[in-house]
N, CA, C, O and the ligand as a Tripos MOL2 file, in Angstrom:
@<TRIPOS>MOLECULE
protein
  289   287    73     0     0
PROTEIN
NO_CHARGES

@<TRIPOS>ATOM
      1 N          -7.8620   22.7630   -3.3550 N.3       1 MET1
      2 CA         -6.7590   22.9510   -2.4200 C.3       1 MET1
      3 C          -6.2380   24.3760   -2.4610 C.2       1 MET1
      4 O          -6.0580   24.9540   -3.5330 O.2       1 MET1
      5 N          -6.0040   24.9190   -1.3180 N.am      2 SER2
      6 CA         -5.4990   26.2870   -1.3150 C.3       2 SER2
      7 C          -4.0340   26.2860   -0.9310 C.2       2 SER2
      8 O          -3.6650   26.4370    0.2330 O.2       2 SER2
      9 N          -3.2540   26.1200   -1.9040 N.am      3 ALA3
     10 CA         -1.8200   26.1310   -1.6490 C.3       3 ALA3
     11 C          -1.3160   27.5610   -1.6750 C.2       3 ALA3
     12 O          -2.0730   28.5010   -1.9140 O.2       3 ALA3
     13 N          -0.0860   27.7000   -1.4380 N.am      4 GLU4
     14 CA          0.5210   29.0230   -1.4830 C.3       4 GLU4
     15 C          -0.1670   29.9880   -0.5440 C.2       4 GLU4
     16 O          -0.5010   31.1120   -0.9180 O.2       4 GLU4
     17 N          -0.3710   29.5490    0.6520 N.am      5 SER5
     18 CA         -0.9570   30.4490    1.6270 C.3       5 SER5
     19 C           0.1520   31.2530    2.2860 C.2       5 SER5
     20 O           0.2490   32.4710    2.1310 O.2       5 SER5
     21 N           0.9790   30.5360    3.0200 N.am      6 GLY6
     22 CA          2.0840   31.2540    3.6380 C.3       6 GLY6
     23 C           3.3960   30.6530    3.2040 C.2       6 GLY6
     24 O           4.4080   31.3380    3.0520 O.2       6 GLY6
     25 N           3.3480   29.3700    3.0110 N.am      7 GLU7
     26 CA          4.5970   28.7200    2.6470 C.3       7 GLU7
     27 C           4.9080   28.9180    1.1720 C.2       7 GLU7
     28 O           4.1410   28.5590    0.2780 O.2       7 GLU7
     29 N           6.0260   29.4840    0.9830 N.am      8 SER8
     30 CA          6.4940   29.5560   -0.3870 C.3       8 SER8
     31 C           7.7650   28.7380   -0.4730 C.2       8 SER8
     32 O           8.3780   28.4250    0.5470 O.2       8 SER8
     33 N           8.1440   28.4070   -1.6270 N.am      9 LYS9
     34 CA          9.3580   27.6230   -1.7790 C.3       9 LYS9
     35 C           9.2270   26.2650   -1.1010 C.2       9 LYS9
     36 O          10.2230   25.6650   -0.6980 O.2       9 LYS9
     37 N           8.0570   25.8100   -0.9840 N.am     10 LYS10
     38 CA          7.8750   24.5040   -0.3610 C.3      10 LYS10
     39 C           6.8160   23.7460   -1.1420 C.2      10 LYS10
     40 O           5.8340   24.3070   -1.6280 O.2      10 LYS10
     41 N           7.0550   22.4740   -1.2380 N.am     11 ALA11
     42 CA          6.0850   21.6450   -1.9380 C.3      11 ALA11
     43 C           5.7900   22.1830   -3.3200 C.2      11 ALA11
     44 O           4.6480   22.2440   -3.7760 O.2      11 ALA11
     45 N           6.8440   22.5580   -3.9440 N.am     12 GLN12
     46 CA          6.6610   23.0570   -5.3000 C.3      12 GLN12
     47 C           6.7640   21.9090   -6.2830 C.2      12 GLN12
     48 O           7.4660   20.9240   -6.0550 O.2      12 GLN12
     49 N           6.0880   22.0540   -7.3170 N.am     13 VAL13
     50 CA          6.1960   21.0390   -8.3500 C.3      13 VAL13
     51 C           7.5650   21.1280   -8.9900 C.2      13 VAL13
     52 O           7.9970   22.1830   -9.4550 O.2      13 VAL13
     53 N           8.2120   20.0230   -8.9970 N.am     14 ILE14
     54 CA          9.5610   20.0340   -9.5550 C.3      14 ILE14
     55 C           9.5010   20.1680  -11.0640 C.2      14 ILE14
     56 O           8.9550   19.3110  -11.7590 O.2      14 ILE14
     57 N          10.0550   21.2290  -11.5460 N.am     15 PRO15
     58 CA         10.0800   21.4240  -12.9990 C.3      15 PRO15
     59 C          11.0670   20.4630  -13.6280 C.2      15 PRO15
     60 O          12.1860   20.2850  -13.1460 O.2      15 PRO15
     61 N          10.6480   19.8730  -14.6710 N.am     16 LEU16
     62 CA         11.5130   18.9160  -15.3390 C.3      16 LEU16
     63 C          12.4060   19.6430  -16.3230 C.2      16 LEU16
     64 O          12.2180   19.5960  -17.5390 O.2      16 LEU16
     65 N          13.3540   20.2940  -15.7620 N.am     17 LYS17
     66 CA         14.2610   21.0440  -16.6280 C.3      17 LYS17
     67 C          15.1320   20.1040  -17.4220 C.2      17 LYS17
     68 O          15.7680   19.2050  -16.8730 O.2      17 LYS17
     69 N          15.1530   20.3120  -18.6520 N.am     18 GLY18
     70 CA         16.0400   19.4980  -19.4790 C.3      18 GLY18
     71 C          15.5260   18.0970  -19.7040 C.2      18 GLY18
     72 O          16.0840   17.3450  -20.5040 O.2      18 GLY18
     73 N          14.4830   17.7470  -19.0140 N.am     19 ASN19
     74 CA         13.9280   16.4180  -19.2420 C.3      19 ASN19
     75 C          13.0060   16.4470  -20.4390 C.2      19 ASN19
     76 O          11.9270   17.0390  -20.4170 O.2      19 ASN19
     77 N          13.4520   15.8130  -21.4450 N.am     20 LYS20
     78 CA         12.6230   15.8050  -22.6440 C.3      20 LYS20
     79 C          12.1150   14.4130  -22.9220 C.2      20 LYS20
     80 O          12.7640   13.4060  -22.6390 O.2      20 LYS20
     81 N          10.9750   14.4000  -23.4650 N.am     21 CYS21
     82 CA         10.3740   13.1320  -23.8050 C.3      21 CYS21
     83 C          11.2580   12.4080  -24.8230 C.2      21 CYS21
     84 O          11.5620   12.9520  -25.8850 O.2      21 CYS21
     85 N          11.6590   11.2070  -24.5010 N.am     22 PRO22
     86 CA         12.5280   10.4580  -25.4190 C.3      22 PRO22
     87 C          11.8040   10.0410  -26.6910 C.2      22 PRO22
     88 O          12.4260    9.6050  -27.6600 O.2      22 PRO22
     89 N          10.5340   10.1750  -26.6750 N.am     23 ILE23
     90 CA          9.7620    9.7730  -27.8440 C.3      23 ILE23
     91 C           9.6240   10.9160  -28.8310 C.2      23 ILE23
     92 O           9.9710   10.7940  -30.0060 O.2      23 ILE23
     93 N           9.1170   12.0160  -28.3360 N.am     24 CYS24
     94 CA          8.8590   13.1190  -29.2620 C.3      24 CYS24
     95 C           9.6990   14.3510  -28.9510 C.2      24 CYS24
     96 O           9.5900   15.3790  -29.6190 O.2      24 CYS24
     97 N          10.5360   14.2300  -27.9300 N.am     25 LYS25
     98 CA         11.4650   15.3160  -27.5890 C.3      25 LYS25
     99 C          10.7690   16.5570  -27.0780 C.2      25 LYS25
    100 O          11.3360   17.6500  -27.0760 O.2      25 LYS25
    101 N           9.5680   16.3810  -26.6570 N.am     26 LYS26
    102 CA          8.8910   17.5390  -26.0720 C.3      26 LYS26
    103 C           9.2350   17.6340  -24.6020 C.2      26 LYS26
    104 O           9.8820   16.7520  -24.0370 O.2      26 LYS26
    105 N           8.8010   18.6920  -24.0090 N.am     27 GLN27
    106 CA          9.0270   18.8520  -22.5740 C.3      27 GLN27
    107 C           8.2960   17.7560  -21.8190 C.2      27 GLN27
    108 O           7.0970   17.5400  -21.9960 O.2      27 GLN27
    109 N           9.0470   17.0760  -20.9800 N.am     28 ALA28
    110 CA          8.4470   15.9760  -20.2400 C.3      28 ALA28
    111 C           7.4910   16.5030  -19.1780 C.2      28 ALA28
    112 O           7.6240   17.6210  -18.6810 O.2      28 ALA28
    113 N           6.5610   15.6850  -18.8630 N.am     29 SER29
    114 CA          5.6000   16.0590  -17.8570 C.3      29 SER29
    115 C           5.8780   15.2910  -16.5760 C.2      29 SER29
    116 O           6.2560   14.1200  -16.6030 O.2      29 SER29
    117 N           5.6870   15.9600  -15.4750 N.am     30 TYR30
    118 CA          5.9850   15.3210  -14.2080 C.3      30 TYR30
    119 C           5.1430   14.0660  -14.0270 C.2      30 TYR30
    120 O           5.5940   13.0570  -13.4850 O.2      30 TYR30
    121 N           3.9610   14.1590  -14.4780 N.am     31 GLU31
    122 CA          3.0280   13.0550  -14.2880 C.3      31 GLU31
    123 C           3.4320   11.8320  -15.1010 C.2      31 GLU31
    124 O           3.2560   10.6890  -14.6800 O.2      31 GLU31
    125 N           3.9640   12.1030  -16.2450 N.am     32 PHE32
    126 CA          4.2960   10.9780  -17.1410 C.3      32 PHE32
    127 C           5.7810   10.8690  -17.3950 C.2      32 PHE32
    128 O           6.2220   10.2390  -18.3560 O.2      32 PHE32
    129 N           6.5200   11.4750  -16.5450 N.am     33 ARG33
    130 CA          7.9650   11.4630  -16.7620 C.3      33 ARG33
    131 C           8.4870   10.0490  -16.9400 C.2      33 ARG33
    132 O           7.9270    9.1210  -16.3580 O.2      33 ARG33
    133 N           9.4920    9.8600  -17.6870 N.am     34 PRO34
    134 CA         10.1970   10.9320  -18.3860 C.3      34 PRO34
    135 C           9.5360   11.3030  -19.7050 C.2      34 PRO34
    136 O          10.1630   11.8850  -20.5900 O.2      34 PRO34
    137 N           8.3010   10.9660  -19.8160 N.am     35 PHE35
    138 CA          7.6240   11.2610  -21.0760 C.3      35 PHE35
    139 C           6.7800   12.5150  -20.9330 C.2      35 PHE35
    140 O           6.6390   13.0730  -19.8450 O.2      35 PHE35
    141 N           6.2400   12.9320  -22.0260 N.am     36 CYS36
    142 CA          5.4630   14.1540  -21.9990 C.3      36 CYS36
    143 C           3.9980   13.8460  -21.8060 C.2      36 CYS36
    144 O           3.2280   14.6880  -21.3430 O.2      36 CYS36
    145 N           3.6220   12.6510  -22.1590 N.am     37 SER37
    146 CA          2.2170   12.3180  -22.0530 C.3      37 SER37
    147 C           2.0600   10.8130  -21.9600 C.2      37 SER37
    148 O           3.0040   10.0520  -22.1700 O.2      37 SER37
    149 N           0.8720   10.4170  -21.6490 N.am     38 LYS38
    150 CA          0.6230    8.9870  -21.5300 C.3      38 LYS38
    151 C           0.8290    8.2970  -22.8740 C.2      38 LYS38
    152 O           1.2430    7.1420  -22.9720 O.2      38 LYS38
    153 N           0.5280    9.0470  -23.8570 N.am     39 ARG39
    154 CA          0.6520    8.4740  -25.1960 C.3      39 ARG39
    155 C           2.0970    8.0300  -25.4640 C.2      39 ARG39
    156 O           2.3600    6.9200  -25.9270 O.2      39 ARG39
    157 N           3.0020    8.9350  -25.1540 N.am     40 CYS40
    158 CA          4.3970    8.5980  -25.3910 C.3      40 CYS40
    159 C           4.8530    7.5200  -24.4250 C.2      40 CYS40
    160 O           5.6580    6.6610  -24.7830 O.2      40 CYS40
    161 N           4.3510    7.5620  -23.2270 N.am     41 ALA41
    162 CA          4.7140    6.5370  -22.2580 C.3      41 ALA41
    163 C           4.2540    5.1720  -22.7660 C.2      41 ALA41
    164 O           4.9720    4.1770  -22.6680 O.2      41 ALA41
    165 N           3.0770    5.1540  -23.2930 N.am     42 ASP42
    166 CA          2.5600    3.8990  -23.8330 C.3      42 ASP42
    167 C           3.3860    3.4500  -25.0270 C.2      42 ASP42
    168 O           3.6560    2.2640  -25.2190 O.2      42 ASP42
    169 N           3.7650    4.4020  -25.7960 N.am     43 LEU43
    170 CA          4.5630    4.0770  -26.9680 C.3      43 LEU43
    171 C           5.8600    3.4040  -26.5640 C.2      43 LEU43
    172 O           6.2800    2.3980  -27.1360 O.2      43 LEU43
    173 N           6.4730    3.9970  -25.5580 N.am     44 ASP44
    174 CA          7.7430    3.4470  -25.1160 C.3      44 ASP44
    175 C           7.5270    2.0760  -24.4950 C.2      44 ASP44
    176 O           8.3020    1.1450  -24.7130 O.2      44 ASP44
    177 N           6.4850    1.9760  -23.7390 N.am     45 LEU45
    178 CA          6.1710    0.6860  -23.1150 C.3      45 LEU45
    179 C           5.9610   -0.3620  -24.1880 C.2      45 LEU45
    180 O           6.3760   -1.5140  -24.0580 O.2      45 LEU45
    181 N           5.3190    0.0620  -25.2310 N.am     46 GLY46
    182 CA          5.0830   -0.8670  -26.3380 C.3      46 GLY46
    183 C           6.3870   -1.3510  -26.9230 C.2      46 GLY46
    184 O           6.5410   -2.5170  -27.2870 O.2      46 GLY46
    185 N           7.3110   -0.4340  -27.0040 N.am     47 ARG47
    186 CA          8.6160   -0.8220  -27.5350 C.3      47 ARG47
    187 C           9.2610   -1.8390  -26.6310 C.2      47 ARG47
    188 O           9.8210   -2.8420  -27.0720 O.2      47 ARG47
    189 N           9.1650   -1.5530  -25.3670 N.am     48 TRP48
    190 CA          9.7700   -2.4490  -24.3940 C.3      48 TRP48
    191 C           9.1690   -3.8440  -24.5110 C.2      48 TRP48
    192 O           9.8770   -4.8480  -24.5800 O.2      48 TRP48
    193 N           7.8860   -3.8720  -24.5310 N.am     49 LEU49
    194 CA          7.2150   -5.1690  -24.6070 C.3      49 LEU49
    195 C           7.5970   -5.8770  -25.9000 C.2      49 LEU49
    196 O           7.8280   -7.0850  -25.9350 O.2      49 LEU49
    197 N           7.6510   -5.1060  -26.9200 N.am     50 ASP50
    198 CA          7.9840   -5.6930  -28.2090 C.3      50 ASP50
    199 C           9.3670   -6.3150  -28.1430 C.2      50 ASP50
    200 O           9.6060   -7.3990  -28.6750 O.2      50 ASP50
    201 N          10.2710   -5.6080  -27.4820 N.am     51 GLY51
    202 CA         11.6210   -6.1300  -27.3630 C.3      51 GLY51
    203 C          11.6740   -7.3080  -26.4130 C.2      51 GLY51
    204 O          12.4360   -8.2570  -26.6040 O.2      51 GLY51
    205 N          10.8510   -7.2250  -25.3880 N.am     52 ALA52
    206 CA         10.8570   -8.2890  -24.3860 C.3      52 ALA52
    207 C          10.3940   -9.6040  -24.9990 C.2      52 ALA52
    208 O          10.8410  -10.6850  -24.6170 O.2      52 ALA52
    209 N           9.5110   -9.4800  -25.9330 N.am     53 TYR53
    210 CA          8.9990  -10.7070  -26.5500 C.3      53 TYR53
    211 C          10.0970  -11.4440  -27.3120 C.2      53 TYR53
    212 O          10.0830  -12.6660  -27.4590 O.2      53 TYR53
    213 N          11.0330  -10.6530  -27.7810 N.am     54 ARG54
    214 CA         12.0940  -11.2800  -28.5610 C.3      54 ARG54
    215 C          13.1550  -11.8910  -27.6670 C.2      54 ARG54
    216 O          13.8330  -12.8500  -28.0360 O.2      54 ARG54
    217 N          13.2810  -11.3240  -26.5050 N.am     55 LEU55
    218 CA         14.3000  -11.8500  -25.6050 C.3      55 LEU55
    219 C          13.8510  -13.1810  -25.0080 C.2      55 LEU55
    220 O          12.6600  -13.4280  -24.8180 O.2      55 LEU55
    221 N          14.8020  -14.0020  -24.7270 N.am     56 PRO56
    222 CA         14.4800  -15.2870  -24.1140 C.3      56 PRO56
    223 C          13.9900  -15.0790  -22.6950 C.2      56 PRO56
    224 O          14.5520  -14.2770  -21.9500 O.2      56 PRO56
    225 N          12.9970  -15.7630  -22.3380 N.am     57 THR57
    226 CA         12.4220  -15.5840  -21.0080 C.3      57 THR57
    227 C          13.2110  -16.3690  -19.9750 C.2      57 THR57
    228 O          14.1800  -17.0620  -20.2840 O.2      57 THR57
    229 N          12.7690  -16.2370  -18.7750 N.am     58 ASN58
    230 CA         13.4870  -16.9040  -17.6980 C.3      58 ASN58
    231 C          12.9350  -18.2950  -17.4100 C.2      58 ASN58
    232 O          13.0670  -18.8140  -16.3010 O.2      58 ASN58
    233 N          12.3490  -18.8580  -18.3720 N.am     59 GLU59
    234 CA         11.7490  -20.1700  -18.1350 C.3      59 GLU59
    235 C          12.8280  -21.2330  -17.9980 C.2      59 GLU59
    236 O          13.9990  -21.0080  -18.3010 O.2      59 GLU59
    237 N          12.4120  -22.3500  -17.5510 N.am     60 ALA60
    238 CA         13.3700  -23.4350  -17.3620 C.3      60 ALA60
    239 C          14.0060  -23.7840  -18.6970 C.2      60 ALA60
    240 O          13.3180  -24.0100  -19.6920 O.2      60 ALA60
    241 N          15.2880  -23.8200  -18.6960 N.am     61 PRO61
    242 CA         15.9970  -24.1250  -19.9440 C.3      61 PRO61
    243 C          15.7270  -25.5520  -20.3970 C.2      61 PRO61
    244 O          15.7520  -26.5010  -19.6130 O.2      61 PRO61
    245 N          15.4770  -25.6600  -21.6520 N.am     62 GLY62
    246 CA         15.2740  -27.0100  -22.1780 C.3      62 GLY62
    247 C          13.8090  -27.3570  -22.3010 C.2      62 GLY62
    248 O          13.4450  -28.3780  -22.8840 O.2      62 GLY62
    249 N          12.9670  -26.4920  -21.7440 N.am     63 GLU63
    250 CA         11.5510  -26.8590  -21.8300 C.3      63 GLU63
    251 C          10.8770  -26.2000  -23.0110 C.2      63 GLU63
    252 O          10.5890  -26.8300  -24.0290 O.2      63 GLU63
    253 N          10.6340  -24.9160  -22.8440 N.am     64 ALA64
    254 CA          9.9690  -24.2230  -23.9470 C.3      64 ALA64
    255 C          10.9960  -23.6840  -24.9240 C.2      64 ALA64
    256 O          10.9350  -22.5280  -25.3430 O.2      64 ALA64
    257 N          11.8900  -24.4980  -25.2600 N.am     65 GLU65
    258 CA         12.9640  -24.0290  -26.1150 C.3      65 GLU65
    259 C          12.4840  -23.9460  -27.5500 C.2      65 GLU65
    260 O          12.7280  -22.9580  -28.2430 O.2      65 GLU65
    261 N          11.8130  -24.9690  -27.9800 N.am     66 ALA66
    262 CA         11.3360  -24.9800  -29.3500 C.3      66 ALA66
    263 C           9.9800  -24.3030  -29.4640 C.2      66 ALA66
    264 O           9.3600  -24.2960  -30.5270 O.2      66 ALA66
    265 N           9.5400  -23.7450  -28.3750 N.am     67 GLY67
    266 CA          8.2570  -23.0630  -28.4110 C.3      67 GLY67
    267 C           7.0880  -24.0110  -28.5970 C.2      67 GLY67
    268 O           6.0240  -23.6140  -29.0720 O.2      67 GLY67
    269 N           7.2840  -25.2310  -28.2310 N.am     68 ALA68
    270 CA          6.2060  -26.2040  -28.3930 C.3      68 ALA68
    271 C           5.4310  -26.2980  -27.0830 C.2      68 ALA68
    272 O           5.3560  -27.3430  -26.4370 O.2      68 ALA68
    273 N           4.8700  -25.1730  -26.7350 N.am     69 GLU69
    274 CA          4.1830  -25.1790  -25.4570 C.3      69 GLU69
    275 C           2.7290  -25.6170  -25.6130 C.2      69 GLU69
    276 O           2.0810  -26.0230  -24.6480 O.2      69 GLU69
    277 N           2.2480  -25.5300  -26.8000 N.am     70 ASP70
    278 CA          0.8440  -25.8780  -27.0090 C.3      70 ASP70
    279 C           0.6830  -27.3740  -27.3160 C.2      70 ASP70
    280 O          -0.2360  -27.8040  -28.0130 O.2      70 ASP70
    281 N           1.5860  -28.1050  -26.7830 N.am     71 GLU71
    282 CA          1.5140  -29.5490  -27.0230 C.3      71 GLU71
    283 C           0.8810  -30.2310  -25.8310 C.2      71 GLU71
    284 O           1.4840  -31.0650  -25.1560 O.2      71 GLU71
    285 N          -0.3230  -29.8530  -25.6090 N.am     72 ASP72
    286 CA         -0.9930  -30.3850  -24.4370 C.3      72 ASP72
    287 C          -1.5750  -31.7510  -24.6910 C.2      72 ASP72
    288 O          -2.1770  -32.3420  -23.7950 O.2      72 ASP72
    289 ZN          6.3100   12.7480  -25.9990 Zn       73 ZN73
@<TRIPOS>BOND
     1     1     2 1
     2     2     3 1
     3     3     4 2
     4     3     5 am
     5     5     6 1
     6     6     7 1
     7     7     8 2
     8     7     9 am
     9     9    10 1
    10    10    11 1
    11    11    12 2
    12    11    13 am
    13    13    14 1
    14    14    15 1
    15    15    16 2
    16    15    17 am
    17    17    18 1
    18    18    19 1
    19    19    20 2
    20    19    21 am
    21    21    22 1
    22    22    23 1
    23    23    24 2
    24    23    25 am
    25    25    26 1
    26    26    27 1
    27    27    28 2
    28    27    29 am
    29    29    30 1
    30    30    31 1
    31    31    32 2
    32    31    33 am
    33    33    34 1
    34    34    35 1
    35    35    36 2
    36    35    37 am
    37    37    38 1
    38    38    39 1
    39    39    40 2
    40    39    41 am
    41    41    42 1
    42    42    43 1
    43    43    44 2
    44    43    45 am
    45    45    46 1
    46    46    47 1
    47    47    48 2
    48    47    49 am
    49    49    50 1
    50    50    51 1
    51    51    52 2
    52    51    53 am
    53    53    54 1
    54    54    55 1
    55    55    56 2
    56    55    57 am
    57    57    58 1
    58    58    59 1
    59    59    60 2
    60    59    61 am
    61    61    62 1
    62    62    63 1
    63    63    64 2
    64    63    65 am
    65    65    66 1
    66    66    67 1
    67    67    68 2
    68    67    69 am
    69    69    70 1
    70    70    71 1
    71    71    72 2
    72    71    73 am
    73    73    74 1
    74    74    75 1
    75    75    76 2
    76    75    77 am
    77    77    78 1
    78    78    79 1
    79    79    80 2
    80    79    81 am
    81    81    82 1
    82    82    83 1
    83    83    84 2
    84    83    85 am
    85    85    86 1
    86    86    87 1
    87    87    88 2
    88    87    89 am
    89    89    90 1
    90    90    91 1
    91    91    92 2
    92    91    93 am
    93    93    94 1
    94    94    95 1
    95    95    96 2
    96    95    97 am
    97    97    98 1
    98    98    99 1
    99    99   100 2
   100    99   101 am
   101   101   102 1
   102   102   103 1
   103   103   104 2
   104   103   105 am
   105   105   106 1
   106   106   107 1
   107   107   108 2
   108   107   109 am
   109   109   110 1
   110   110   111 1
   111   111   112 2
   112   111   113 am
   113   113   114 1
   114   114   115 1
   115   115   116 2
   116   115   117 am
   117   117   118 1
   118   118   119 1
   119   119   120 2
   120   119   121 am
   121   121   122 1
   122   122   123 1
   123   123   124 2
   124   123   125 am
   125   125   126 1
   126   126   127 1
   127   127   128 2
   128   127   129 am
   129   129   130 1
   130   130   131 1
   131   131   132 2
   132   131   133 am
   133   133   134 1
   134   134   135 1
   135   135   136 2
   136   135   137 am
   137   137   138 1
   138   138   139 1
   139   139   140 2
   140   139   141 am
   141   141   142 1
   142   142   143 1
   143   143   144 2
   144   143   145 am
   145   145   146 1
   146   146   147 1
   147   147   148 2
   148   147   149 am
   149   149   150 1
   150   150   151 1
   151   151   152 2
   152   151   153 am
   153   153   154 1
   154   154   155 1
   155   155   156 2
   156   155   157 am
   157   157   158 1
   158   158   159 1
   159   159   160 2
   160   159   161 am
   161   161   162 1
   162   162   163 1
   163   163   164 2
   164   163   165 am
   165   165   166 1
   166   166   167 1
   167   167   168 2
   168   167   169 am
   169   169   170 1
   170   170   171 1
   171   171   172 2
   172   171   173 am
   173   173   174 1
   174   174   175 1
   175   175   176 2
   176   175   177 am
   177   177   178 1
   178   178   179 1
   179   179   180 2
   180   179   181 am
   181   181   182 1
   182   182   183 1
   183   183   184 2
   184   183   185 am
   185   185   186 1
   186   186   187 1
   187   187   188 2
   188   187   189 am
   189   189   190 1
   190   190   191 1
   191   191   192 2
   192   191   193 am
   193   193   194 1
   194   194   195 1
   195   195   196 2
   196   195   197 am
   197   197   198 1
   198   198   199 1
   199   199   200 2
   200   199   201 am
   201   201   202 1
   202   202   203 1
   203   203   204 2
   204   203   205 am
   205   205   206 1
   206   206   207 1
   207   207   208 2
   208   207   209 am
   209   209   210 1
   210   210   211 1
   211   211   212 2
   212   211   213 am
   213   213   214 1
   214   214   215 1
   215   215   216 2
   216   215   217 am
   217   217   218 1
   218   218   219 1
   219   219   220 2
   220   219   221 am
   221   221   222 1
   222   222   223 1
   223   223   224 2
   224   223   225 am
   225   225   226 1
   226   226   227 1
   227   227   228 2
   228   227   229 am
   229   229   230 1
   230   230   231 1
   231   231   232 2
   232   231   233 am
   233   233   234 1
   234   234   235 1
   235   235   236 2
   236   235   237 am
   237   237   238 1
   238   238   239 1
   239   239   240 2
   240   239   241 am
   241   241   242 1
   242   242   243 1
   243   243   244 2
   244   243   245 am
   245   245   246 1
   246   246   247 1
   247   247   248 2
   248   247   249 am
   249   249   250 1
   250   250   251 1
   251   251   252 2
   252   251   253 am
   253   253   254 1
   254   254   255 1
   255   255   256 2
   256   255   257 am
   257   257   258 1
   258   258   259 1
   259   259   260 2
   260   259   261 am
   261   261   262 1
   262   262   263 1
   263   263   264 2
   264   263   265 am
   265   265   266 1
   266   266   267 1
   267   267   268 2
   268   267   269 am
   269   269   270 1
   270   270   271 1
   271   271   272 2
   272   271   273 am
   273   273   274 1
   274   274   275 1
   275   275   276 2
   276   275   277 am
   277   277   278 1
   278   278   279 1
   279   279   280 2
   280   279   281 am
   281   281   282 1
   282   282   283 1
   283   283   284 2
   284   283   285 am
   285   285   286 1
   286   286   287 1
   287   287   288 2
@<TRIPOS>SUBSTRUCTURE
     1 MET1         2 RESIDUE 1 A MET
     2 SER2         6 RESIDUE 1 A SER
     3 ALA3        10 RESIDUE 1 A ALA
     4 GLU4        14 RESIDUE 1 A GLU
     5 SER5        18 RESIDUE 1 A SER
     6 GLY6        22 RESIDUE 1 A GLY
     7 GLU7        26 RESIDUE 1 A GLU
     8 SER8        30 RESIDUE 1 A SER
     9 LYS9        34 RESIDUE 1 A LYS
    10 LYS10       38 RESIDUE 1 A LYS
    11 ALA11       42 RESIDUE 1 A ALA
    12 GLN12       46 RESIDUE 1 A GLN
    13 VAL13       50 RESIDUE 1 A VAL
    14 ILE14       54 RESIDUE 1 A ILE
    15 PRO15       58 RESIDUE 1 A PRO
    16 LEU16       62 RESIDUE 1 A LEU
    17 LYS17       66 RESIDUE 1 A LYS
    18 GLY18       70 RESIDUE 1 A GLY
    19 ASN19       74 RESIDUE 1 A ASN
    20 LYS20       78 RESIDUE 1 A LYS
    21 CYS21       82 RESIDUE 1 A CYS
    22 PRO22       86 RESIDUE 1 A PRO
    23 ILE23       90 RESIDUE 1 A ILE
    24 CYS24       94 RESIDUE 1 A CYS
    25 LYS25       98 RESIDUE 1 A LYS
    26 LYS26      102 RESIDUE 1 A LYS
    27 GLN27      106 RESIDUE 1 A GLN
    28 ALA28      110 RESIDUE 1 A ALA
    29 SER29      114 RESIDUE 1 A SER
    30 TYR30      118 RESIDUE 1 A TYR
    31 GLU31      122 RESIDUE 1 A GLU
    32 PHE32      126 RESIDUE 1 A PHE
    33 ARG33      130 RESIDUE 1 A ARG
    34 PRO34      134 RESIDUE 1 A PRO
    35 PHE35      138 RESIDUE 1 A PHE
    36 CYS36      142 RESIDUE 1 A CYS
    37 SER37      146 RESIDUE 1 A SER
    38 LYS38      150 RESIDUE 1 A LYS
    39 ARG39      154 RESIDUE 1 A ARG
    40 CYS40      158 RESIDUE 1 A CYS
    41 ALA41      162 RESIDUE 1 A ALA
    42 ASP42      166 RESIDUE 1 A ASP
    43 LEU43      170 RESIDUE 1 A LEU
    44 ASP44      174 RESIDUE 1 A ASP
    45 LEU45      178 RESIDUE 1 A LEU
    46 GLY46      182 RESIDUE 1 A GLY
    47 ARG47      186 RESIDUE 1 A ARG
    48 TRP48      190 RESIDUE 1 A TRP
    49 LEU49      194 RESIDUE 1 A LEU
    50 ASP50      198 RESIDUE 1 A ASP
    51 GLY51      202 RESIDUE 1 A GLY
    52 ALA52      206 RESIDUE 1 A ALA
    53 TYR53      210 RESIDUE 1 A TYR
    54 ARG54      214 RESIDUE 1 A ARG
    55 LEU55      218 RESIDUE 1 A LEU
    56 PRO56      222 RESIDUE 1 A PRO
    57 THR57      226 RESIDUE 1 A THR
    58 ASN58      230 RESIDUE 1 A ASN
    59 GLU59      234 RESIDUE 1 A GLU
    60 ALA60      238 RESIDUE 1 A ALA
    61 PRO61      242 RESIDUE 1 A PRO
    62 GLY62      246 RESIDUE 1 A GLY
    63 GLU63      250 RESIDUE 1 A GLU
    64 ALA64      254 RESIDUE 1 A ALA
    65 GLU65      258 RESIDUE 1 A GLU
    66 ALA66      262 RESIDUE 1 A ALA
    67 GLY67      266 RESIDUE 1 A GLY
    68 ALA68      270 RESIDUE 1 A ALA
    69 GLU69      274 RESIDUE 1 A GLU
    70 ASP70      278 RESIDUE 1 A ASP
    71 GLU71      282 RESIDUE 1 A GLU
    72 ASP72      286 RESIDUE 1 A ASP
    73 ZN73       289 GROUP 0 **** ****
């Protein structure tokens, strides 16, 4: 792609000023914002999932309460 032909100040990549990766505190990357890399994004996602597992799901109350779902 040949950008920067005549148009300047247009379609510029937005610099993530002050946006730091919450995982490693490095400069965040636009592609993986607010993280700096996929690695950190995955890390955070992992945390989320880990936390989500502990939270009660939206299942019907009274059914999988005791976690006896494998009682087929
Ligand atoms: Zn990071």
